[in-house]
PASE-908621 format. One line per 2 residues: number of its first residue (from 0); their letters; for each residue z negated, x negated, y negated of C-alpha. Coordinates in nm, 2 decimals. Each point is the difference from the previous one (the first is absolute). Example, Ala and Ser with C-alpha at 12.3 -4.5 7.8 and 13.67 -1.06 7.14 Angstrom:
<nodes>
0> as> -0.78/-1.23/0.45; 0.07/-0.14/-0.34 .
</nodes>
This chain:
<nodes>
0> mt> -1.49/5.01/-1.80; -0.11/-0.31/-0.19 .
2> tv> -0.18/0.08/-0.32; 0.16/-0.22/-0.27 .
4> sf> -0.18/-0.14/-0.30; 0.20/-0.14/-0.29 .
6> dr> -0.29/-0.23/-0.12; 0.11/-0.36/-0.01 .
8> rp> -0.11/-0.32/-0.19; 0.21/-0.32/-0.03 .
10> ed> -0.28/-0.21/0.16; 0.02/0.22/0.31 .
12> yr> 0.38/0.01/0.03; 0.11/-0.06/0.36 .
14> hw> 0.38/-0.01/-0.06; 0.06/-0.12/-0.35 .
16> rl> -0.10/-0.30/-0.22; -0.02/0.06/-0.37 .
18> rv> -0.01/-0.31/-0.23; 0.00/0.03/-0.37 .
20> ep> 0.14/-0.29/-0.21; 0.07/0.15/-0.34 .
22> pl> 0.25/0.10/-0.11; 0.10/0.02/0.37 .
24> aw> -0.16/0.16/0.31; 0.10/-0.08/0.36 .
26> le> -0.02/0.28/0.25; 0.05/-0.15/0.35 .
28> md> 0.05/0.22/0.30; -0.18/-0.15/0.31 .
30> vd> -0.05/0.29/0.24; -0.27/-0.04/0.27 .
32> en> 0.18/0.10/0.32; -0.32/0.14/0.14 .
34> gg> -0.10/0.19/-0.32; 0.18/0.33/0.06 .
36> lv> -0.16/0.31/-0.14; 0.03/0.17/0.34 .
38> dg> -0.02/-0.14/0.35; 0.32/-0.03/0.20 .
40> ye> 0.22/-0.24/-0.19; 0.01/-0.36/-0.13 .
42> lk> 0.13/-0.07/-0.35; 0.23/-0.28/0.10 .
44> ln> 0.25/-0.18/-0.24; -0.18/0.13/-0.31 .
46> sy> 0.07/0.36/0.09; -0.22/0.25/-0.17 .
48> dl> -0.19/0.33/0.06; -0.19/0.22/-0.24 .
50> gv> -0.29/-0.24/-0.01; 0.22/-0.29/-0.12 .
52> di> 0.15/0.23/-0.27; -0.34/0.12/-0.12 .
54> el> -0.08/-0.36/-0.08; 0.33/-0.04/-0.19 .
56> yd> -0.07/0.31/-0.20; -0.34/-0.12/-0.08 .
58> av> 0.14/-0.34/-0.12; 0.26/0.16/-0.22 .
60> qr> -0.26/0.22/-0.16; -0.25/-0.28/-0.06 .
62> lr> 0.27/-0.23/-0.15; 0.07/0.27/-0.26 .
64> fe> -0.36/0.08/-0.10; -0.19/-0.32/0.08 .
66> hp> 0.26/-0.26/-0.10; 0.18/0.08/-0.33 .
68> ev> 0.07/-0.37/-0.03; 0.24/0.02/0.29 .
70> ra> 0.36/0.05/-0.11; 0.20/-0.07/0.31 .
72> vi> -0.10/0.05/0.37; 0.16/-0.20/0.28 .
74> lt> 0.01/0.20/0.32; 0.06/-0.23/0.30 .
76> sa> -0.10/-0.08/0.36; -0.27/-0.25/0.11 .
78> kd> 0.17/-0.03/0.34; 0.27/-0.25/0.09 .
80> kv> 0.36/0.13/0.02; -0.09/0.37/-0.01 .
82> fc> -0.04/0.21/-0.31; -0.07/0.34/0.15 .
84> ag> 0.13/0.19/0.31; -0.07/0.33/-0.17 .
86> an> -0.20/0.30/0.14; -0.14/-0.07/0.34 .
88> ir> 0.23/0.17/0.25; -0.27/0.05/0.27 .
90> ml> -0.22/0.16/-0.26; 0.28/0.24/-0.10 .
92> ag> 0.10/0.08/0.36; -0.36/0.08/0.10 .
94> sp> -0.10/0.20/-0.31; 0.00/0.38/-0.03 .
96> he> 0.27/0.14/-0.24; -0.24/0.08/-0.28 .
98> wk> -0.14/-0.36/0.00; 0.35/-0.15/-0.02 .
100> vn> 0.09/0.23/-0.29; -0.32/-0.07/-0.19 .
102> fc> 0.04/-0.37/0.06; 0.35/0.00/-0.14 .
104> kf> -0.12/0.21/-0.30; -0.28/-0.24/-0.09 .
106> tn> 0.22/-0.31/0.05; 0.26/0.15/-0.23 .
108> et> -0.26/0.07/-0.27; -0.12/-0.36/0.02 .
110> rn> 0.36/-0.13/-0.04; 0.04/0.23/-0.29 .
112> gi> -0.32/-0.13/-0.14; 0.14/-0.36/0.01 .
114> ed> 0.30/0.12/-0.20; -0.22/0.19/-0.24 .
116> at> -0.20/-0.32/-0.07; 0.32/-0.19/-0.08 .
118> en> 0.14/0.28/-0.22; -0.32/0.12/-0.18 .
120> sg> -0.26/-0.28/0.02; 0.21/-0.31/-0.05 .
122> qi> -0.12/-0.13/0.33; 0.33/-0.10/0.15 .
124> yl> 0.04/-0.04/0.37; 0.21/-0.27/0.17 .
126> aa> 0.06/0.00/0.37; 0.01/-0.36/0.15 .
128> vn> 0.17/0.07/0.34; -0.09/-0.31/0.19 .
130> gt> 0.13/0.11/0.35; 0.13/0.29/0.20 .
132> ca> -0.04/0.32/-0.20; 0.08/0.33/0.18 .
134> gg> -0.05/0.37/-0.04; -0.31/0.08/-0.20 .
136> gy> -0.03/-0.37/-0.08; 0.33/0.02/-0.19 .
138> ei> -0.12/0.32/-0.16; -0.30/-0.18/-0.14 .
140> al> 0.24/-0.26/-0.15; 0.22/0.28/-0.14 .
142> ac> -0.30/0.14/-0.20; -0.01/-0.34/-0.18 .
144> ek> 0.19/-0.07/-0.32; 0.16/-0.32/0.15 .
146> il> 0.06/-0.12/0.35; 0.03/-0.37/0.09 .
148> lv> 0.11/-0.09/0.36; -0.06/-0.33/0.16 .
150> dd> 0.33/-0.17/0.10; -0.08/-0.14/0.34 .
152> ns> 0.31/0.13/0.19; -0.22/0.24/0.20 .
154> st> -0.20/0.22/-0.23; 0.15/0.35/-0.05 .
156> va> -0.06/0.33/-0.17; 0.06/0.31/0.22 .
158> lp> -0.05/0.37/0.02; 0.03/0.04/0.39 .
160> ev> -0.15/0.34/0.03; 0.32/0.19/0.07 .
162> pl> 0.15/-0.23/0.26; -0.33/-0.10/0.17 .
164> lg> -0.24/0.29/-0.04; 0.21/0.31/-0.06 .
166> vl> -0.19/0.08/-0.32; 0.05/-0.08/-0.37 .
168> pg> -0.17/-0.26/-0.21; -0.32/0.19/-0.09 .
170> tg> -0.09/-0.14/-0.34; 0.31/0.05/-0.22 .
172> gl> 0.21/-0.28/0.13; 0.33/0.19/0.02 .
174> tr> -0.05/0.14/-0.35; -0.11/-0.32/-0.17 .
176> vt> 0.29/-0.20/0.16; 0.26/0.23/-0.17 .
178> dk> -0.18/0.14/-0.30; -0.22/-0.29/-0.11 .
180> rr> 0.19/-0.31/0.12; 0.34/0.17/-0.03 .
182> vr> 0.13/-0.11/0.33; 0.35/0.14/0.07 .
184> kd> -0.02/0.30/0.24; 0.23/-0.15/0.26 .
186> ra> -0.20/-0.32/0.00; -0.32/0.20/0.01 .
188> dv> 0.14/0.18/0.31; 0.08/-0.33/0.17 .
190> fa> -0.34/-0.14/-0.10; -0.20/0.29/0.13 .
192> tr> 0.17/0.01/0.34; -0.03/-0.38/0.07 .
194> pd> -0.31/-0.08/0.21; 0.03/-0.37/-0.09 .
196> gv> 0.01/0.05/-0.38; 0.16/-0.21/-0.26 .
198> kg> -0.08/-0.36/-0.11; 0.11/-0.27/-0.23 .
200> rt> 0.28/0.03/-0.26; 0.10/0.34/0.13 .
202> av> -0.34/0.14/-0.08; 0.04/-0.11/-0.36 .
204> dw> 0.36/0.11/-0.03; -0.09/0.35/0.13 .
206> rl> -0.30/0.01/-0.25; -0.25/0.03/0.28 .
208> vd> -0.19/-0.29/-0.15; 0.02/-0.17/-0.34 .
210> el> -0.01/-0.37/0.09; 0.01/-0.24/0.29 .
212> vp> -0.24/-0.30/-0.01; -0.01/-0.30/0.23 .
214> rq> -0.32/-0.02/0.21; -0.11/-0.33/-0.15 .
216> df> 0.02/0.14/-0.35; -0.12/0.35/0.08 .
218> rq> -0.36/0.00/-0.14; 0.10/-0.19/-0.32 .
220> vv> 0.29/0.23/-0.08; -0.20/0.31/0.09 .
222> eq> -0.27/-0.10/-0.25; 0.26/-0.09/-0.26 .
224> ra> 0.17/0.34/0.03; -0.34/0.18/-0.01 .
226> re> -0.09/-0.19/-0.32; 0.33/0.11/-0.15 .
228> la> -0.08/0.36/0.08; -0.36/-0.05/-0.14 .
230> ar> 0.15/-0.13/-0.33; 0.18/0.33/-0.06 .
232> st> -0.31/0.21/0.08; -0.19/0.20/-0.26 .
234> rp> -0.32/-0.03/0.19; -0.29/-0.13/-0.23 .
236> ed> -0.09/-0.36/0.04; -0.36/0.01/-0.11 .
238> at> -0.13/0.33/0.13; -0.29/0.04/0.24 .
240> gi> 0.03/0.22/0.30; -0.24/0.25/0.14 .
242> tl> -0.14/0.00/0.35; 0.08/0.30/0.23 .
244> ep> -0.34/0.05/0.15; -0.04/0.18/0.33 .
246> ld> 0.01/0.38/-0.03; -0.32/0.20/0.01 .
248> re> 0.08/0.24/0.28; -0.19/0.22/0.24 .
250> vt> 0.18/0.14/0.30; -0.13/0.27/0.24 .
252> de> 0.20/0.23/0.23; 0.01/0.27/-0.26 .
254> ri> 0.01/-0.19/-0.33; 0.14/-0.31/-0.17 .
256> ty> -0.19/-0.07/-0.32; 0.06/-0.24/-0.29 .
258> pn> -0.16/0.01/-0.34; 0.30/0.17/-0.16 .
260> vt> 0.18/0.16/0.30; -0.12/0.21/0.29 .
262> ae> 0.18/0.14/0.30; -0.13/0.29/0.21 .
264> ld> 0.16/0.00/0.35; 0.03/0.35/0.17 .
266> rd> 0.14/-0.07/0.34; -0.01/0.36/0.11 .
268> tg> 0.25/0.11/-0.27; 0.18/-0.34/-0.03 .
270> vv> -0.08/-0.01/-0.38; -0.14/-0.29/-0.21 .
272> ti> -0.14/0.09/-0.34; 0.02/-0.30/-0.23 .
274> tv> -0.20/0.01/-0.32; 0.06/-0.25/-0.28 .
276> rg> -0.27/-0.02/-0.26; 0.07/-0.08/-0.36 .
278> pr> -0.13/-0.30/-0.20; -0.38/-0.07/0.01 .
280> ad> 0.02/-0.37/-0.08; 0.22/-0.27/-0.14 .
282> gw> 0.29/-0.12/0.22; 0.03/0.34/0.15 .
284> ll> 0.38/0.01/0.04; 0.02/-0.32/0.20 .
286> am> -0.30/0.09/0.21; 0.12/0.35/0.08 .
288> tr> 0.35/-0.13/0.08; -0.13/-0.25/0.25 .
290> el> -0.21/0.26/0.17; 0.29/0.26/0.01 .
292> dd> 0.24/-0.26/0.13; -0.24/-0.10/0.27 .
294> li> -0.06/0.36/0.09; 0.37/0.09/0.03 .
296> lr> 0.06/-0.30/0.23; -0.30/0.08/0.22 .
298> lr> 0.09/0.37/0.03; 0.36/-0.07/0.06 .
300> tn> -0.07/-0.26/0.28; -0.31/0.14/0.16 .
302> ep> 0.02/0.38/-0.04; 0.36/0.11/0.09 .
304> el> -0.12/0.34/0.11; -0.14/0.10/-0.33 .
306> gt> 0.32/0.13/-0.14; -0.10/0.17/-0.33 .
308> wv> -0.16/-0.19/-0.29; -0.16/0.22/-0.27 .
310> lr> -0.05/-0.19/-0.33; -0.27/0.09/-0.24 .
312> te> -0.15/-0.17/-0.31; -0.34/0.02/-0.17 .
314> gd> -0.09/-0.11/-0.35; 0.08/0.01/-0.37 .
316> pd> 0.37/0.01/-0.09; -0.08/-0.17/-0.33 .
318> av> -0.16/-0.29/0.18; 0.31/-0.04/0.22 .
320> la> 0.22/-0.01/-0.30; -0.22/-0.26/-0.18 .
322> ae> 0.00/-0.22/0.31; 0.38/0.04/0.03 .
324> re> 0.06/-0.09/-0.37; -0.19/-0.33/0.04 .
326> vl> 0.24/-0.11/0.27; 0.32/0.16/-0.12 .
328> tg> -0.03/-0.15/-0.34; -0.12/-0.33/0.12 .
330> td> 0.22/-0.30/-0.05; -0.18/-0.25/0.23 .
332> wl> 0.10/-0.10/0.35; -0.29/0.19/0.17 .
334> sn> 0.10/0.33/-0.16; 0.35/-0.05/0.13 .
336> ei> -0.12/-0.08/0.35; -0.23/0.32/0.01 .
338> lh> 0.29/0.22/-0.12; 0.24/-0.14/0.27 .
340> yy> -0.27/0.02/0.27; -0.06/0.37/-0.08 .
342> kr> 0.38/0.05/0.01; 0.02/-0.16/0.34 .
344> tl> -0.29/0.21/0.13; 0.17/0.32/-0.12 .
346> kr> 0.32/-0.11/0.17; -0.20/-0.05/0.32 .
348> ld> -0.11/0.36/-0.04; 0.36/0.11/-0.06 .
350> vt> 0.12/-0.14/0.33; -0.30/0.12/0.20 .
352> sr> 0.11/0.24/0.28; -0.28/0.25/-0.06 .
354> sl> 0.01/0.34/-0.18; -0.16/-0.06/-0.34 .
356> ia> -0.17/0.29/-0.18; -0.17/-0.02/-0.34 .
358> li> -0.28/0.23/-0.08; -0.07/0.02/-0.38 .
360> ep> -0.34/0.17/-0.06; -0.26/0.02/-0.28 .
362> gs> -0.17/-0.34/-0.02; 0.31/-0.19/0.10 .
364> cf> 0.17/-0.26/-0.21; 0.37/0.00/0.07 .
366> ag> 0.09/-0.17/-0.32; 0.26/-0.27/-0.06 .
368> vl> -0.02/-0.26/0.27; -0.19/0.24/0.23 .
370> le> 0.25/0.28/-0.07; 0.25/-0.24/0.18 .
372> la> -0.20/0.06/0.32; 0.06/0.38/-0.03 .
374> la> 0.37/-0.05/-0.09; 0.04/-0.22/0.31 .
376> cd> -0.12/0.29/0.22; 0.24/0.25/0.17 .
378> rq> -0.18/0.29/-0.16; -0.26/0.06/-0.28 .
380> ym> -0.24/0.29/-0.01; -0.21/0.06/-0.32 .
382> ld> -0.30/0.24/-0.01; 0.04/0.25/-0.28 .
384> gp> -0.36/0.10/-0.05; -0.36/-0.12/0.01 .
386> pi> -0.13/-0.24/0.27; -0.02/0.18/0.33 .
388> dd> -0.38/-0.06/0.03; -0.07/0.10/-0.36 .
390> ed> 0.18/0.31/-0.11; -0.19/0.02/-0.33 .
392> sd> 0.11/-0.35/-0.11; 0.24/-0.04/-0.30 .
394> er> 0.14/-0.32/0.16; 0.37/0.02/0.09 .
396> ac> 0.25/-0.24/0.16; 0.25/-0.19/-0.21 .
398> vv> 0.26/-0.27/0.03; 0.10/-0.25/-0.27 .
400> ls> 0.33/-0.17/-0.04; 0.01/-0.34/-0.16 .
402> da> 0.23/-0.30/-0.05; -0.09/-0.11/0.35 .
404> nf> 0.21/0.29/0.14; 0.32/-0.10/-0.17 .
406> ga> 0.11/-0.31/0.17; -0.30/-0.24/0.03 .
408> fp> -0.01/0.05/0.38; 0.35/0.05/0.13 .
410> mg> 0.07/0.11/0.36; 0.22/-0.20/0.24 .
412> ng> 0.30/0.19/-0.13; -0.06/-0.14/-0.35 .
414> ls> -0.10/0.33/-0.15; -0.34/0.12/-0.12 .
416> rl> -0.16/0.28/0.21; 0.07/0.24/-0.28 .
418> es> 0.37/-0.10/-0.01; 0.01/0.04/0.38 .
420> rf> -0.17/0.35/-0.03; 0.24/0.11/-0.27 .
422> yg> 0.30/-0.20/0.10; 0.28/0.03/-0.26 .
424> eh> -0.21/0.25/-0.22; -0.01/-0.21/-0.31 .
426> dh> -0.10/0.29/-0.24; -0.29/0.08/0.23 .
428> ld> -0.11/-0.36/0.00; 0.01/-0.01/-0.38 .
430> wl> -0.21/0.32/-0.01; -0.26/-0.17/0.23 .
432> kr> -0.01/-0.30/-0.23; -0.09/0.22/-0.29 .
434> er> -0.30/0.14/0.21; -0.16/-0.35/0.04 .
436> dr> -0.36/-0.07/-0.07; -0.14/0.35/0.01 .
438> rl> -0.17/0.20/0.27; 0.23/0.24/0.17 .
440> sa> -0.14/0.31/0.16; 0.11/0.14/0.34 .
442> ge> 0.23/0.25/-0.17; 0.16/-0.27/-0.21 .
444> av> 0.03/-0.23/0.30; 0.19/0.27/0.19 .
446> el> 0.23/0.07/-0.30; 0.07/-0.38/-0.03 .
448> gl> 0.07/-0.02/0.38; -0.28/-0.26/0.06 .
450> vt> -0.16/0.20/0.28; 0.12/0.20/0.29 .
452> ea> -0.23/0.30/-0.04; -0.32/0.08/-0.19 .
454> pd> -0.21/0.26/0.20; -0.30/0.15/-0.16 .
456> di> -0.35/-0.05/0.12; 0.01/0.32/0.21 .
458> dw> 0.30/-0.12/0.20; -0.05/-0.38/-0.01 .
460> ed> -0.18/-0.06/0.33; 0.22/0.22/0.20 .
462> ei> 0.32/-0.13/-0.16; -0.10/-0.36/0.07 .
464> ri> -0.11/0.08/0.36; 0.34/0.17/0.07 .
466> vl> 0.19/-0.30/-0.15; -0.19/-0.25/0.22 .
468> eg> 0.02/0.21/0.31; 0.37/0.06/-0.05 .
470> ra> 0.06/-0.38/-0.04; -0.18/-0.07/0.32 .
472> al> 0.22/0.25/0.19; 0.32/-0.18/-0.08 .
474> sp> 0.17/-0.29/0.19; -0.14/-0.33/-0.13 .
476> da> 0.34/-0.17/0.06; 0.19/0.27/-0.20 .
478> lt> -0.26/-0.03/-0.28; 0.04/-0.38/-0.01 .
480> gm> 0.38/0.04/-0.05; -0.02/0.29/-0.24 .
482> ea> -0.27/-0.15/-0.23; 0.17/-0.34/-0.02 .
484> nh> 0.33/0.17/-0.08; -0.16/0.21/-0.28 .
486> rf> -0.20/-0.29/-0.15; 0.29/-0.22/-0.08 .
488> vg> 0.27/0.16/-0.21; 0.28/-0.15/-0.20 .
490> pe> 0.12/-0.36/0.01; -0.04/-0.24/0.29 .
492> ti> -0.15/-0.34/-0.04; -0.06/-0.28/0.24 .
494> et> -0.35/0.15/0.06; 0.13/0.35/0.07 .
496> ki> 0.26/-0.13/0.23; -0.26/-0.20/0.20 .
498> fg> -0.27/0.27/0.01; 0.24/0.30/0.03 .
500> rl> 0.33/-0.07/0.15; -0.08/-0.32/0.20 .
502> ta> -0.34/0.12/0.12; 0.13/0.33/0.11 .
504> wq> 0.27/-0.17/0.21; -0.26/-0.24/0.14 .
506> nw> -0.24/0.28/0.09; 0.28/0.17/0.19 .
508> if> 0.12/-0.31/0.17; -0.35/-0.10/0.11 .
510> tr> -0.03/0.33/0.20; 0.35/-0.03/0.16 .
512> pn> 0.03/-0.12/0.37; 0.24/-0.28/-0.11 .
514> as> -0.29/-0.17/-0.18; -0.32/0.13/0.15 .
516> gp> 0.09/0.14/0.34; -0.09/-0.18/0.32 .
518> dg> 0.35/-0.17/0.00; 0.02/-0.02/-0.38 .
520> al> 0.06/-0.33/-0.19; -0.35/-0.01/-0.15 .
522> rr> -0.17/0.04/0.34; 0.23/-0.25/0.18 .
524> yg> 0.00/-0.27/-0.27; -0.12/-0.33/0.16 .
526> tg> 0.01/0.13/0.36; 0.34/-0.15/0.08 .
528> qk> 0.14/0.34/0.06; 0.27/0.16/-0.22 .
530> at> -0.07/0.33/-0.16; 0.18/0.31/0.13 .
532> fd> 0.15/0.20/-0.28; 0.10/0.36/-0.01 .
534> rk> 0.35/-0.05/-0.15; 0.04/0.33/-0.17 .
536> rv> -0.01/-0.03/-0.38; -0.21/0.27/-0.16 .
</nodes>
């Protein structure tokens, strides 16, 4: 399997051109047909694979941190008469199931990141659709605040996955058409079953795009509309960005090490132990977040058989709370970006299909922002006793609630992790608020419902071993479904529909013969042969 790195720099982009002209930035898609991440397919018609999307993710991140002067981003194509043909079909047809699912998950997160930039950074995205726009290409446009379509009597927008490929639009297209753009459901049905898509006045009337623009005026009108969006942005005009330097990372077969995060890979047991260290220098929260984000992506993509992640922390809880206060109380653009980046990284953890177990031990620092890591886990175990290797020590484990745990980092369902844990228990949440800003012992954490169990030092090692061995004995597929179901309670949002409902359907459809069998639509696409469908409805 190809080992994927997520390190990218704009000067090395192979598929995108980023041009900054404050208050605007132009992000032009110009996919190199021969630049696929894996051999075996060509990226024709501006179609994309994971490598193309990693560059898009990098560009969106850098615009937020390195260019506070940018208030509107124009996302368009550098090719003539084609905006984007969507995810590369040959790549999808030839990829193993877990690669397809992971690819869709990452691309969804990147589309959500574009919407998050518009909503929370004042960096508003505009899609300038200057040619045919199909499938995942239209889903990129749907992530933007406004869509302009060139009026040349041939350019269309389309979601042809159902009629042509026997699968669903994989990055939220169905959901965003109805929930975000409010397309009527009968028209959405017609649209999603037409392989040729919709163009011209009909696309505007159905709300699939916002405006038609003649080809000769396209660039001028696009820039004018982008400047109008920039004028309503709250992004600072005179701020200076920070450079996202390459990560300091060492990788061996057994360890991935960063300054603030370490992962120990145990291939025999299928367990990864992730240790996050507390602050030791200024700028800790951003540095730690970048490392944790990179680690999650690398493990998810490159280590699919390591099914259980154990999360630990090391450090001083007071230092964590001090670092957190600097950012939470900050009123500048950079504090805002760091908060939302940590939020997105926690959300990435929430949708990761691995069993997540938090171990809270003496010397750990699960306080405030780092307590969110424990709350993101499926279970939490807290040692009620001295350190295992020093039974005479007076040191004991603690957890600390802070303002960070009461809404600063909402999940995809719009709730905090405490609200999700205690869904509808308002009195209990009020009790937890009264317990903020003090160290809570193992006994108190059990009483408050913040941990699953608190074994003493005599039972600790056996208890944890039994938990991990028990997890490894269960079906990974069943665990994926169970954990995702338990993590997201309460109301549905566009995000939960995409990651929960839609992704579950897509995962099922990807494994069905009608899509992925030898005579399925995905396999026969482009061969001139029609797919053979099993006509029974399930």
